[in-house]
C-alpha positions as CSV (number, residue, x, y, z in Angstrom):
1,M,-4.9,-17.1,-5.9
2,S,-3.7,-15.3,-3.2
3,L,-2.8,-11.3,-3.6
4,I,0.6,-10.2,-2.5
5,A,1.3,-6.6,-1.0
6,S,4.6,-5.4,-2.5
7,G,5.8,-1.7,-2.2
8,Y,7.8,0.4,-4.6
9,G,10.0,3.6,-4.7
10,L,9.3,5.5,-7.9
11,T,10.3,8.3,-10.1
12,T,8.1,10.6,-11.6
13,S,9.4,9.7,-14.9
14,D,8.8,6.2,-14.0
15,L,5.4,6.8,-13.0
16,Q,5.4,8.6,-16.4
17,A,6.4,5.4,-18.4
18,I,4.2,3.6,-16.2
19,G,1.0,5.5,-17.9
20,A,1.7,4.4,-21.4
21,R,2.7,1.6,-20.9
22,L,-0.8,1.5,-19.4
23,A,-2.2,3.2,-22.1
24,N,-0.9,1.3,-24.6
25,S,-1.5,-2.2,-23.1
26,P,-2.7,-2.9,-19.8
27,N,-0.9,-4.8,-17.5
28,F,2.0,-4.7,-20.0
29,G,5.3,-5.0,-18.7
30,I,4.7,-2.5,-16.3
31,W,6.2,-4.8,-13.1
32,N,10.1,-5.3,-15.5
33,L,9.7,-1.6,-15.2
34,I,9.8,-1.7,-11.7
35,R,10.4,-4.6,-10.6
36,D,14.4,-3.5,-9.4
37,R,12.2,-0.1,-7.3
38,R,10.8,-2.5,-4.9
39,I,11.5,-1.2,-1.3
40,G,11.0,-2.1,2.7
41,P,10.6,-5.6,3.8
42,P,9.9,-8.3,1.5
43,P,6.3,-8.3,-0.2
44,R,3.8,-9.7,2.3
45,E,-0.3,-11.4,2.0
46,G,-2.1,-9.0,0.2
47,S,-5.6,-10.0,1.6
48,L,-4.9,-8.4,5.2
49,F,-4.3,-5.0,3.9
50,L,-7.5,-4.5,2.0
51,T,-8.9,-5.1,5.5
52,L,-6.2,-2.8,7.1
53,D,-7.5,-0.5,4.7
54,E,-11.3,-0.6,5.5
55,F,-9.3,-0.7,9.2
56,L,-8.4,3.1,8.9
57,R,-10.8,4.6,7.0
58,S,-13.3,3.3,9.7
59,R,-11.1,5.2,11.9
60,G,-10.5,8.5,10.3
61,G,-7.8,7.7,8.5
62,E,-6.3,7.0,4.9
63,L,-3.6,5.3,3.1
64,P,-2.4,8.8,0.8
65,I,-3.5,8.1,-3.0
66,N,-1.9,10.8,-5.3
67,L,-3.0,11.2,-8.4
68,S,-1.1,13.9,-9.4
69,A,1.5,12.7,-11.4
70,D,1.6,11.7,-14.8
71,G,0.9,7.8,-14.8
72,A,-0.7,8.0,-11.4
73,R,-4.1,8.0,-12.9
74,A,-3.2,5.2,-14.8
75,L,-2.4,2.7,-11.9
76,A,-5.3,3.9,-10.0
77,D,-7.3,2.7,-13.3
78,G,-5.6,0.0,-13.4
79,G,-6.2,-1.5,-10.1
80,F,-2.9,-1.8,-8.9
81,L,-3.2,0.4,-6.1
82,L,-3.7,0.7,-2.3
83,A,-1.5,3.9,-2.0
84,L,0.6,6.3,-4.2
85,A,2.3,9.2,-2.3
86,N,4.6,11.2,-2.9
87,S,7.8,12.0,-0.1
88,A,6.6,14.2,2.2
89,E,2.8,12.1,2.0
90,A,5.1,8.9,3.0
91,A,7.1,10.6,5.8
92,A,3.5,11.8,7.3
93,T,2.0,8.1,6.6
94,N,4.6,6.3,8.6
95,L,4.7,8.9,11.5
96,A,1.0,8.4,11.6
97,L,0.5,4.7,11.2
98,Q,3.6,4.7,14.0
99,S,1.7,6.7,16.4
100,F,-2.0,4.8,15.7
101,G,-2.6,3.1,19.5
102,W,-4.9,0.3,18.6
103,T,-4.8,-2.9,20.5
104,N,-4.6,-6.3,19.2
105,R,-8.3,-7.0,20.8
106,E,-9.6,-4.2,18.5
107,L,-8.0,-4.8,15.6
108,G,-8.7,-8.6,16.2
109,K,-12.1,-7.3,16.4
110,F,-12.7,-5.6,13.2
111,W,-11.1,-8.3,11.7
112,E,-13.7,-11.0,12.4
113,E,-16.5,-8.9,12.0
114,F,-15.2,-7.4,8.4
115,N,-14.4,-11.0,7.2
116,G,-16.6,-13.0,9.1
117,L,-14.2,-15.3,10.6
118,Q,-13.3,-16.1,13.5
119,A,-9.1,-16.0,13.5
120,P,-7.4,-15.4,17.1
121,E,-4.3,-14.3,15.1
122,A,-6.3,-11.2,13.3
123,G,-4.7,-8.9,15.5
124,E,-1.2,-9.6,15.8
125,A,-1.4,-9.7,11.6
126,M,-3.2,-6.5,11.5
127,R,-0.5,-4.8,13.9
128,T,2.4,-6.5,11.4
129,G,0.6,-5.6,8.2
130,I,0.6,-1.9,10.1
131,E,4.7,-2.0,10.7
132,W,5.1,-3.4,7.5
133,L,3.1,-0.4,6.0
134,S,5.1,1.9,7.9
135,E,8.3,0.5,7.0
136,V,7.8,0.8,3.1
137,F,6.6,4.3,3.8
138,A,9.7,5.3,5.7
139,A,11.4,3.8,2.5
140,G,9.2,5.7,0.1
141,V,10.6,9.1,2.3
142,A,14.1,8.6,-0.2
143,A,11.6,8.3,-3.5
144,E,9.8,10.4,-5.3
145,W,7.2,8.4,-4.9
146,C,6.4,5.5,-2.4
147,F,3.7,2.7,-4.2
148,V,2.1,0.6,-2.5
149,Q,0.4,-2.5,-4.6
150,V,-2.0,-5.4,-3.9
151,G,-2.7,-7.8,-6.8
């Protein structure tokens, strides 16, 4: 089964409801709570974003994981979280992702070294992933919380 990455715009009360559901029964019904809160471009293949997350960390950048809201910890503990940002953090992350100037060659080289696979299109796929994340965070500015999930 492949992984899927999706972005959601959530309210604080959404996070609280998710936390309560996860406390009672892990993974039970949370997607029904947030399915209509999807933001940004359509979902993407998710394993790319795990590599991209490692790439950003290796370059001194990180996707935000803000656990200050009720329910955020439950999302993190459930393994659903690639990023969680309030609207100000979403705006800053969007700008940071737009400002990175890595070449497709640099991105592709990291992909190949990290995954141990030759992939001529990896650099372009990583760039598309950065653009997708930027669009999700841009859409997340209008929400109280921007949640990026890979699962």
